[in-house]
C-alpha positions as CSV (number, residue, x, y, z in Angstrom):
1,M,18.8,34.8,-67.5
2,P,15.2,36.5,-67.6
3,L,14.2,39.1,-65.4
4,T,11.8,38.0,-62.7
5,E,9.2,40.3,-60.9
6,Y,10.1,41.7,-57.6
7,K,7.5,40.7,-54.9
8,P,8.1,42.4,-51.4
9,M,7.8,39.6,-48.5
10,N,5.7,42.0,-46.5
11,K,2.9,44.7,-47.2
12,V,1.4,47.0,-44.7
13,V,-1.9,48.3,-45.5
14,Y,-3.8,51.2,-43.5
15,V,-7.5,50.9,-43.2
16,P,-8.9,54.3,-41.8
17,A,-11.5,54.6,-39.2
18,H,-14.7,56.6,-39.9
19,F,-16.9,58.2,-37.3
20,Q,-20.1,57.2,-36.6
21,Q,-23.0,59.0,-38.7
22,L,-25.3,61.1,-36.6
23,A,-29.4,60.7,-37.2
24,G,-32.4,61.6,-35.5
25,K,-32.0,62.9,-31.9
26,A,-28.3,62.8,-31.3
27,A,-28.0,65.2,-34.3
28,D,-30.9,67.4,-33.0
29,A,-29.1,67.9,-29.7
30,W,-26.6,70.3,-31.0
31,S,-28.6,73.3,-31.4
32,K,-30.3,75.2,-33.9
33,K,-27.3,75.6,-35.8
34,K,-26.7,73.4,-38.3
35,S,-25.8,70.1,-36.7
36,P,-22.7,68.0,-37.5
37,K,-23.3,65.0,-39.6
38,E,-20.5,63.0,-37.9
39,S,-19.7,62.2,-34.4
40,D,-16.7,63.7,-32.8
41,A,-16.0,61.0,-30.7
42,M,-17.6,57.5,-31.7
43,V,-15.8,55.3,-34.2
44,D,-18.1,53.4,-36.7
45,G,-16.8,50.1,-35.5
46,E,-19.2,47.9,-37.7
47,R,-18.0,50.1,-40.9
48,L,-14.0,49.5,-39.6
49,S,-14.8,45.7,-39.1
50,Q,-16.1,45.5,-42.8
51,D,-13.3,47.6,-44.0
52,T,-10.7,45.8,-42.4
53,A,-12.1,42.4,-43.7
54,A,-12.2,43.7,-47.2
55,A,-8.4,44.4,-46.7
56,V,-7.7,41.1,-45.3
57,E,-9.5,39.4,-48.3
58,A,-7.3,41.7,-50.9
59,L,-4.1,40.8,-49.3
60,N,-5.1,37.1,-49.3
61,A,-6.2,37.3,-52.8
62,E,-2.7,39.0,-53.5
63,G,-1.0,36.1,-51.7
64,Y,-0.2,37.2,-48.7
65,E,-1.4,36.0,-45.2
66,V,-2.1,38.7,-42.3
67,Q,0.6,38.4,-39.5
68,S,-0.8,41.4,-37.3
69,I,-3.5,43.6,-37.2
70,M,-2.5,46.8,-34.9
71,P,-5.0,49.8,-33.8
72,I,-3.9,53.4,-34.3
73,T,-5.2,55.6,-31.6
74,S,-5.3,59.5,-31.6
75,G,-6.8,61.5,-29.3
76,N,-8.4,64.9,-28.2
77,Y,-8.3,67.3,-25.4
78,N,-9.7,70.6,-24.0
79,F,-9.4,72.7,-21.0
80,A,-10.5,75.9,-19.5
81,Q,-8.9,78.0,-16.8
82,I,-11.0,80.4,-14.4
83,H,-9.3,83.3,-12.6
84,G,-11.1,84.7,-9.9
85,S,-10.5,88.0,-7.9
86,G,-7.0,86.9,-7.3
87,S,-7.6,84.4,-4.3
88,V,-6.3,81.2,-4.8
89,F,-9.6,79.6,-3.8
90,E,-11.3,81.4,-6.4
91,S,-9.4,80.1,-9.1
92,G,-9.6,76.7,-11.0
93,G,-10.5,75.2,-14.3
94,Y,-11.3,71.9,-16.0
95,G,-10.0,69.5,-18.6
96,Y,-10.8,66.7,-20.6
97,G,-9.4,64.2,-22.9
98,Y,-10.3,60.9,-24.6
99,S,-8.7,58.9,-27.2
100,F,-10.1,56.7,-30.4
101,T,-9.3,54.6,-32.8
102,Q,-8.0,56.3,-35.9
103,G,-7.6,53.2,-37.9
104,V,-5.9,50.0,-38.2
105,T,-2.6,49.0,-39.9
106,I,-2.6,45.4,-41.3
107,I,1.0,43.4,-42.0
108,G,0.6,40.5,-44.3
109,R,3.4,38.1,-45.3
110,R,3.7,36.9,-48.7
111,I,3.0,33.1,-48.8
112,A,5.7,30.7,-50.6
113,E,4.6,29.5,-53.6
114,Q,4.1,26.1,-53.6
115,T,5.9,24.1,-56.0
116,Q,5.5,20.5,-56.8
117,S,8.6,18.5,-55.9
118,A,9.9,15.3,-56.7
119,P,8.9,12.4,-53.7
120,E,12.0,11.1,-51.9
121,P,13.3,8.0,-52.9
122,G,11.8,5.1,-51.4
123,L,8.3,6.7,-50.8
124,Q,5.5,5.9,-52.2
125,E,2.5,8.3,-53.3
126,E,-1.1,6.9,-53.5
127,D,-0.9,6.7,-57.0
128,D,2.3,4.2,-57.2
129,E,-0.2,1.3,-56.7
130,L,-0.1,0.8,-59.9
131,N,3.7,1.2,-60.3
132,P,4.9,-0.2,-57.0
133,L,8.7,0.1,-56.2
134,P,10.4,-3.2,-56.7
135,L,10.5,-5.3,-53.5
136,I,14.2,-6.3,-52.8
137,D,14.6,-9.7,-51.7
138,Q,16.7,-9.3,-48.4
139,E,18.2,-13.1,-48.5
140,S,19.6,-12.6,-51.7
141,E,21.7,-9.2,-51.0
142,N,23.5,-10.9,-47.8
């Protein structure tokens, strides 16, 4: 019996997101220091969509059908405490946090290979007009 290649039933693909490229005024607004080339908060949704579409096409070409696409989120935060002269009213602070889509996970299920099966007995296919099934004379069987 020949060995057959194992093909997994499911396949999981991770598509990373990329931050938007900063250009023009947004990049100049940082300071006179070297400005960042990427945003640290805005995901490039258009690129993520294109990368996701390419991953889906690759899965389909390999014989997989997409079952689900799940976003993967991450976050960032910062805070500061301000200490005054000791009075409760002179102390305080601030903080913030946000989340962003880090990427997407795509789960594909292998499509069963279609095999040509023989028609059920008594059923005619379109090309059977040339060779129709014999008619049974019901009166002669009784």
